[in-house]
SEVO-921929 format. One record per residue (C-alpha): x, y, z; residue in three letters; residue number from 1. Coordinates in nm, 4 decimals. Last residue first. Example, Ala and Ser with C-alpha at 12.3 -4.5 7.8 and 13.67 -1.06 7.14 Angstrom:
2
<<1.3670 -0.1060 0.7140> SER 2>
<<1.2300 -0.4500 0.7800> ALA 1>
% end
This chain:
323
<<15.1196 -0.0102 -19.5680> LYS 323>
<<15.1935 0.1290 -19.2244> THR 322>
<<15.0632 -0.0391 -18.9109> CYS 321>
<<15.3744 -0.2447 -18.8333> ARG 320>
<<15.5810 0.0748 -18.8612> TRP 319>
<<15.4232 0.2032 -18.5400> CYS 318>
<<15.2862 0.5444 -18.4376> ALA 317>
<<14.9129 0.4750 -18.4119> VAL 316>
<<14.6031 0.6943 -18.4504> MET 315>
<<14.2447 0.5650 -18.4309> HIS 314>
<<13.9754 0.8289 -18.4946> GLY 313>
<<13.8637 0.6813 -18.8275> PRO 312>
<<14.0936 0.3864 -18.9054> GLU 311>
<<14.4718 0.3560 -18.9394> ILE 310>
<<14.5322 0.7253 -18.8748> GLU 309>
<<14.9065 0.7957 -18.8637> ILE 308>
<<15.1486 0.9073 -18.5913> LEU 307>
<<15.4780 0.8986 -18.7811> PRO 306>
<<15.7359 0.6230 -18.7206> PRO 305>
<<16.0895 0.7390 -18.6351> GLU 304>
<<16.3411 0.5910 -18.8777> VAL 303>
<<16.6589 0.3971 -18.7928> GLU 302>
<<16.6069 0.1316 -18.5302> HIS 301>
<<16.2405 0.0738 -18.6183> CYS 300>
<<16.3371 -0.0008 -18.9807> LYS 299>
<<16.5157 -0.3193 -18.8720> ASP 298>
<<16.1982 -0.4539 -18.7106> MET 297>
<<16.0933 -0.4750 -18.3435> VAL 296>
<<15.8153 -0.7156 -18.2433> VAL 295>
<<15.9013 -0.7600 -17.8723> HIS 294>
<<15.9810 -0.3902 -17.8193> CYS 293>
<<16.2111 -0.2765 -17.5389> ARG 292>
<<16.4961 -0.1189 -17.7409> PRO 291>
<<16.2379 -0.0194 -18.0106> HIS 290>
<<16.0262 0.2070 -17.7897> PHE 289>
<<16.1848 0.5339 -17.8984> ARG 288>
<<16.1182 0.4530 -18.2642> CYS 287>
<<16.4081 0.5703 -18.4775> GLY 286>
<<16.7137 0.6761 -18.2811> SER 285>
<<16.7084 0.6228 -17.9069> PRO 284>
<<16.6622 0.9254 -17.6804> PRO 283>
<<16.9677 1.1280 -17.5752> ASN 282>
<<16.8424 1.3797 -17.3183> ILE 281>
<<16.5252 1.1740 -17.2819> LEU 280>
<<16.7142 0.8747 -17.1421> ASP 279>
<<16.4945 0.5795 -17.2315> PRO 278>
<<16.2276 0.4045 -17.0222> PRO 277>
<<16.3556 0.0836 -16.8575> ALA 276>
<<16.4221 -0.2751 -16.9638> GLY 275>
<<16.1672 -0.5493 -17.0155> PRO 274>
<<15.7941 -0.4720 -17.0362> ILE 273>
<<15.5924 -0.7128 -16.8252> PHE 272>
<<15.3266 -0.9764 -16.8804> ALA 271>
<<15.1405 -1.1180 -16.5814> LEU 270>
<<15.1998 -1.4773 -16.4781> THR 269>
<<14.9644 -1.7730 -16.4297> ASP 268>
<<14.6643 -1.5994 -16.5816> VAL 267>
<<14.3011 -1.6211 -16.4745> LYS 266>
<<14.0526 -1.4069 -16.6633> LYS 265>
<<13.7378 -1.2689 -16.5065> LYS 264>
<<13.9002 -1.0405 -16.2484> LEU 263>
<<14.1704 -0.9095 -16.4817> LEU 262>
<<14.5286 -0.8189 -16.3849> PRO 261>
<<14.6929 -0.5462 -16.5989> THR 260>
<<15.0340 -0.6338 -16.7461> ALA 259>
<<14.8735 -0.7482 -17.0743> ALA 258>
<<14.7136 -0.4048 -17.1065> LEU 257>
<<15.0479 -0.2258 -17.0782> LEU 256>
<<15.2124 -0.4799 -17.3091> LYS 255>
<<14.9591 -0.4262 -17.5862> GLU 254>
<<14.9872 -0.0486 -17.5463> THR 253>
<<15.3634 -0.0751 -17.6009> TYR 252>
<<15.3140 -0.3065 -17.9005> PRO 251>
<<15.0924 -0.0454 -18.0747> HIS 250>
<<14.7734 -0.1797 -18.2316> MET 249>
<<14.5407 -0.2002 -17.9321> PRO 248>
<<14.2600 -0.4543 -17.9159> GLY 247>
<<14.0430 -0.5896 -18.1953> GLN 246>
<<13.7956 -0.7143 -17.9361> LYS 245>
<<13.7671 -0.3751 -17.7656> GLY 244>
<<13.9994 -0.2019 -17.5155> TYR 243>
<<14.1852 0.0412 -17.7419> ILE 242>
<<13.9397 0.0813 -18.0299> GLN 241>
<<13.6349 0.0576 -17.8025> GLN 240>
<<13.7657 0.3238 -17.5645> ASN 239>
<<13.8330 0.5519 -17.8581> THR 238>
<<14.1782 0.6038 -18.0020> GLY 237>
<<14.5271 0.7435 -17.9620> LEU 236>
<<14.8486 0.5447 -17.9795> GLU 235>
<<15.2201 0.6269 -17.9557> VAL 234>
<<15.1972 0.9852 -17.8296> ILE 233>
<<15.5442 1.1136 -17.7459> LYS 232>
<<15.7419 1.2211 -17.4397> GLY 231>
<<15.9026 0.8839 -17.3736> ALA 230>
<<15.5801 0.6836 -17.4189> TYR 229>
<<15.2242 0.8132 -17.4189> MET 228>
<<14.8922 0.6349 -17.4733> VAL 227>
<<14.5931 0.8625 -17.5378> CYS 226>
<<14.2572 0.7004 -17.4608> ILE 225>
<<13.9178 0.8308 -17.5720> ARG 224>
<<13.5771 0.8483 -17.4023> ASP 223>
<<13.7175 0.8172 -17.0500> CYS 222>
<<13.5589 0.7222 -16.7150> ILE 221>
<<13.5389 0.3436 -16.7105> GLU 220>
<<13.8311 0.2566 -16.9370> ALA 219>
<<14.0594 0.4947 -16.7481> GLU 218>
<<13.9575 0.3336 -16.4189> LEU 217>
<<14.0555 -0.0072 -16.5564> ALA 216>
<<14.3820 0.1352 -16.6925> LEU 215>
<<14.4853 0.2719 -16.3520> ASP 214>
<<14.8076 0.4643 -16.4147> HIS 213>
<<14.6136 0.7922 -16.4296> THR 212>
<<14.5733 1.1257 -16.6046> ILE 211>
<<14.2200 1.2377 -16.6984> PHE 210>
<<14.1809 1.5316 -16.9359> ILE 209>
<<13.8248 1.6400 -16.8748> PHE 208>
<<13.5631 1.8486 -17.0584> SER 207>
<<13.2872 1.9934 -16.8431> LEU 206>
<<12.9141 2.0422 -16.9004> ASP 205>
<<12.8773 2.1872 -16.5474> PHE 204>
<<12.6247 1.9367 -16.4096> THR 203>
<<12.7307 1.6459 -16.6327> LYS 202>
<<13.0981 1.6751 -16.5495> LYS 201>
<<13.0129 1.7377 -16.1837> LEU 200>
<<12.8201 1.4094 -16.1630> LYS 199>
<<13.0925 1.2067 -16.3341> LYS 198>
<<13.3541 1.3665 -16.1085> LEU 197>
<<13.1511 1.2802 -15.7981> LEU 196>
<<13.1141 0.9185 -15.9116> ASN 195>
<<13.4927 0.8972 -15.9564> VAL 194>
<<13.5541 1.0569 -15.6151> ILE 193>
<<13.3135 0.8154 -15.4418> GLN 192>
<<13.4692 0.5145 -15.6168> ALA 191>
<<13.8159 0.6226 -15.5056> GLN 190>
<<13.6830 0.6718 -15.1515> VAL 189>
<<13.5724 0.3071 -15.1421> ILE 188>
<<13.8940 0.1841 -15.3074> VAL 187>
<<14.1260 0.3559 -15.0603> ASP 186>
<<14.2887 0.6817 -15.1641> LEU 185>
<<14.6617 0.7196 -15.2366> ALA 184>
<<14.5940 0.8122 -15.6037> THR 183>
<<14.2301 0.8952 -15.6863> THR 182>
<<14.2853 1.2347 -15.8546> PRO 181>
<<14.5690 1.1032 -16.0754> GLU 180>
<<14.6231 1.4393 -16.2472> ASP 179>
<<14.2799 1.5730 -16.3424> LEU 178>
<<14.2980 1.8471 -16.6075> VAL 177>
<<13.9754 2.0499 -16.6187> VAL 176>
<<13.8283 2.2248 -16.9251> LEU 175>
<<13.5086 2.4331 -16.9205> LYS 174>
<<13.6219 2.6596 -16.6385> PRO 173>
<<13.3551 2.7632 -16.3853> LYS 172>
<<13.5571 2.9966 -16.1613> LEU 171>
<<13.5390 2.7671 -15.8598> PHE 170>
<<13.5735 2.4374 -16.0455> LEU 169>
<<13.9412 2.3830 -15.9539> ALA 168>
<<13.8703 2.4949 -15.5976> THR 167>
<<13.5934 2.2358 -15.5625> ALA 166>
<<13.8247 1.9634 -15.6956> ILE 165>
<<14.0955 2.0628 -15.4453> VAL 164>
<<13.8417 2.0529 -15.1612> VAL 163>
<<13.7167 1.7108 -15.2759> ARG 162>
<<14.0727 1.5766 -15.2690> GLN 161>
<<14.1141 1.7088 -14.9161> LYS 160>
<<13.7932 1.5323 -14.8101> MET 159>
<<13.9120 1.2025 -14.9622> GLY 158>
<<14.2457 1.2221 -14.7838> GLY 157>
<<14.0794 1.2948 -14.4506> SER 156>
<<14.0589 1.6469 -14.3134> LEU 155>
<<14.2013 1.8021 -13.9966> GLU 154>
<<14.5503 1.8232 -14.1483> HIS 153>
<<14.4132 2.0594 -14.4158> PRO 152>
<<14.2975 2.3211 -14.1610> TYR 151>
<<13.9313 2.3709 -14.0829> ARG 150>
<<13.7108 2.6802 -14.1098> GLY 149>
<<13.5897 2.6089 -14.4630> ALA 148>
<<13.5034 2.2520 -14.3573> VAL 147>
<<13.2174 2.4055 -14.1558> GLU 146>
<<13.0133 2.4304 -14.4786> PRO 145>
<<12.9640 2.0489 -14.5003> PRO 144>
<<13.1367 1.8651 -14.7864> LEU 143>
<<12.9636 1.6770 -15.0695> GLY 142>
<<13.1468 1.8209 -15.3711> VAL 141>
<<12.8632 2.0613 -15.4527> LEU 140>
<<12.8348 2.1544 -15.0843> GLY 139>
<<13.1935 2.2767 -15.0800> LEU 138>
<<13.1034 2.4773 -15.3883> TYR 137>
<<12.8119 2.6505 -15.2175> GLU 136>
<<13.0059 2.7126 -14.8956> ARG 135>
<<13.2809 2.8836 -15.0933> ILE 134>
<<13.0241 3.0905 -15.2852> LEU 133>
<<12.8700 3.2124 -14.9615> GLU 132>
<<13.2163 3.2999 -14.8288> GLU 131>
<<13.2880 3.4999 -15.1442> ALA 130>
<<12.9644 3.6940 -15.1164> GLN 129>
<<13.0445 3.7822 -14.7547> LYS 128>
<<13.4034 3.8795 -14.8352> LYS 127>
<<13.3048 4.1309 -15.1006> ASP 126>
<<13.3328 4.0551 -15.4687> MET 125>
<<13.5674 4.1489 -15.7526> SER 124>
<<13.6754 3.8176 -15.9023> ARG 123>
<<14.0010 3.6669 -16.0275> HIS 122>
<<14.2648 3.6989 -15.7549> GLU 121>
<<13.9980 3.7436 -15.4859> GLN 120>
<<13.8417 3.4094 -15.5766> LEU 119>
<<14.1646 3.2120 -15.5578> THR 118>
<<14.2569 3.3765 -15.2287> GLU 117>
<<13.9163 3.2868 -15.0830> LEU 116>
<<13.9759 2.9177 -15.1510> MET 115>
<<14.2917 2.9314 -14.9413> GLN 114>
<<14.1191 3.1240 -14.6644> LYS 113>
<<13.8254 2.8823 -14.6576> GLY 112>
<<14.0489 2.5762 -14.6321> ILE 111>
<<14.2281 2.7254 -14.3334> THR 110>
<<14.5870 2.8385 -14.3712> TYR 109>
<<14.8989 2.6943 -14.2005> VAL 108>
<<14.9013 2.3620 -14.3918> PRO 107>
<<14.9021 2.5192 -14.7407> THR 106>
<<14.7029 2.2895 -14.9678> LEU 105>
<<14.8280 2.1617 -15.3035> CYS 104>
<<15.0751 1.9061 -15.1644> ASN 103>
<<14.8003 1.7583 -14.9475> MET 102>
<<14.5860 1.6951 -15.2569> ALA 101>
<<14.8445 1.4618 -15.4121> GLY 100>
<<14.8408 1.4884 -15.7913> GLN 99>
<<14.7170 1.8270 -15.9084> PHE 98>
<<14.3571 1.9073 -15.9970> VAL 97>
<<14.4013 2.1455 -16.2873> MET 96>
<<14.2124 2.4414 -16.4326> SER 95>
<<14.1313 2.5665 -16.7817> ILE 94>
<<13.9127 2.8571 -16.8942> GLN 93>
<<13.8975 3.0781 -16.5834> GLU 92>
<<14.1227 2.8663 -16.3575> TRP 91>
<<14.4195 2.9703 -16.5705> ARG 90>
<<14.3027 3.1689 -16.8751> VAL 89>
<<14.2085 3.5261 -16.7841> ASN 88>
<<14.4322 3.6495 -16.5037> LYS 87>
<<14.7324 3.4185 -16.5287> ARG 86>
<<14.7126 3.3973 -16.9079> VAL 85>
<<14.6940 3.7768 -16.9374> TYR 84>
<<14.9950 3.8307 -16.7106> ALA 83>
<<15.1959 3.5640 -16.8952> GLU 82>
<<15.1312 3.7400 -17.2267> SER 81>
<<14.9238 3.5666 -17.4939> MET 80>
<<15.0474 3.4099 -17.8197> ALA 79>
<<15.0882 3.0681 -17.6578> MET 78>
<<14.7246 3.0922 -17.5456> ILE 77>
<<14.6010 3.0554 -17.9037> ASP 76>
<<14.2250 3.1106 -17.8711> GLN 75>
<<13.9794 2.8733 -18.0431> GLY 74>
<<13.8189 2.7453 -17.7244> ASP 73>
<<14.1651 2.6715 -17.5906> ILE 72>
<<14.4303 2.6589 -17.8642> PHE 71>
<<14.7781 2.5439 -17.7672> ILE 70>
<<15.0511 2.5754 -18.0305> GLN 69>
<<15.4183 2.4859 -17.9950> SER 68>
<<15.6407 2.6399 -18.2635> GLY 67>
<<15.8863 2.7810 -18.0129> GLU 66>
<<15.9612 2.5552 -17.7170> GLU 65>
<<15.7726 2.5361 -17.3885> ILE 64>
<<16.0368 2.5713 -17.1203> ARG 63>
<<16.1293 2.3670 -16.8163> GLY 62>
<<16.4172 2.4823 -16.5958> PRO 61>
<<16.2036 2.5693 -16.4059> PRO 60>
<<15.8527 2.4266 -16.3460> ALA 59>
<<15.6212 2.4358 -16.6451> PRO 58>
<<15.3259 2.6779 -16.6137> MET 57>
<<15.1592 2.7232 -16.9503> ARG 56>
<<14.8327 2.5710 -16.8243> LEU 55>
<<14.8425 2.3217 -17.1124> LEU 54>
<<15.2106 2.2639 -17.0342> ALA 53>
<<15.1201 2.1698 -16.6751> VAL 52>
<<14.8911 1.8928 -16.8026> GLY 51>
<<15.1304 1.7657 -17.0694> THR 50>
<<15.4065 1.7451 -16.8097> THR 49>
<<15.1726 1.5341 -16.5969> THR 48>
<<15.1441 1.2762 -16.8773> LYS 47>
<<15.4993 1.2998 -17.0123> GLY 46>
<<15.6287 0.9400 -17.0125> CYS 45>
<<15.8056 0.9796 -16.6773> GLY 44>
<<15.5989 0.7183 -16.4973> SER 43>
<<15.4633 0.4652 -16.7455> GLU 42>
<<15.1725 0.5422 -16.9750> GLY 41>
<<14.8168 0.6708 -16.9781> VAL 40>
<<14.6412 0.9981 -17.0670> LEU 39>
<<14.2621 0.9722 -17.0742> GLY 38>
<<14.0473 1.2121 -17.2765> LEU 37>
<<13.7016 1.2985 -17.1433> THR 36>
<<13.4656 1.4748 -17.3851> GLU 35>
<<13.2094 1.7477 -17.3168> GLY 34>
<<13.3591 1.9775 -17.5790> LYS 33>
<<13.6011 1.7906 -17.8011> LYS 32>
<<13.9668 1.7397 -17.7176> LEU 31>
<<14.2435 1.7508 -17.9786> THR 30>
<<14.5911 1.5993 -18.0128> PHE 29>
<<14.9495 1.6798 -18.1154> THR 28>
<<15.2706 1.6161 -17.9183> VAL 27>
<<15.5983 1.7086 -18.0894> ASP 26>
<<15.8420 1.6160 -17.8128> ASP 25>
<<15.7328 1.6421 -17.4522> LEU 24>
<<15.9872 1.5687 -17.1771> ALA 23>
<<16.2784 1.6264 -17.4154> LYS 22>
<<16.5454 1.6717 -17.1468> VAL 21>
<<16.7785 1.9339 -17.2938> ALA 20>
<<17.1463 1.8902 -17.2142> GLY 19>
<<17.3797 1.7859 -16.9340> LYS 18>
<<17.3697 2.1304 -16.7729> GLN 17>
<<16.9902 2.1197 -16.7809> THR 16>
<<16.7219 2.2638 -17.0108> HIS 15>
<<16.3925 2.0888 -16.9404> TYR 14>
<<16.2138 2.0669 -17.2750> TYR 13>
<<15.8443 2.1083 -17.3579> LEU 12>
<<15.7345 2.0504 -17.7159> ARG 11>
<<15.3759 2.0767 -17.8367> LEU 10>
<<15.3470 2.0251 -18.2131> ASN 9>
<<14.9762 2.1130 -18.2162> LYS 8>
<<14.7270 2.1061 -17.9300> VAL 7>
<<14.3588 2.1846 -17.9993> ASP 6>
<<14.1272 2.2096 -17.7004> LEU 5>
<<13.7542 2.2912 -17.6840> ILE 4>
<<13.6945 2.1211 -18.0170> ASN 3>
<<13.3479 2.1540 -18.1673> GLU 2>
<<13.1368 1.8455 -18.2296> MET 1>
% end
């Protein structure tokens, strides 16, 4: 199956007075057409940073470093001008549903006006055609047409999230980054949003990058799982390879799963990962996880493990997995 996304050696650093914060450091992965890739890991591991890097819009003082390559549908967007990316790539080929719908909506404009701005930036159409399209996409996400005349504060959390999803799909991109789209929603609305995303994915033949802390949700909606730690990918595999009987191979992934409560398995105490994520200005030598690892070896302190394929489609960065 053809790749819709091919990321090679992606590095995004935040240049501060104290030094460069290596938020993403040599990240490489692919995404096939129609596939959903889940990004998981602790806060600060680089999940959201990966999303904004793919849109080439890091917040200052962030900067995508030289040598980074991002191919969308075979086109290297790193070689394009900012003006071209803004007009022809963002929301045309790749869009993003940002975390916290309320933060994405301007409180003083109606929903319709905000959606209209997106259309007018990319499409030449009169106001009547645009309003018809707005109503159509509101209907696709299960909202009545009168929502277009309301302000964000008049909508519930689930309705606002649906508006943001509709706006992300407006220009029919084939790749959508979803940054914790169910955060701060109750479980009933979460289920509704997840079912909506599954329906839209099938309707529009979409590819998703799904960012979340909810490992159970990740297992339900994603085809492959990408586990990140301290700006790097530590394990990448299919749902079966990560959650199956064999289980994960990286000790960080093991601990993440062990810290997740299960309905069908009673445990007296949940596992936890001691310590805290490292300082990304001066990350640890060798494996970045070694200060917190329960199976650390001498080599882990000195040499950084490469991300290697231990079985077809299953990549791990751990010295335990090397021969």
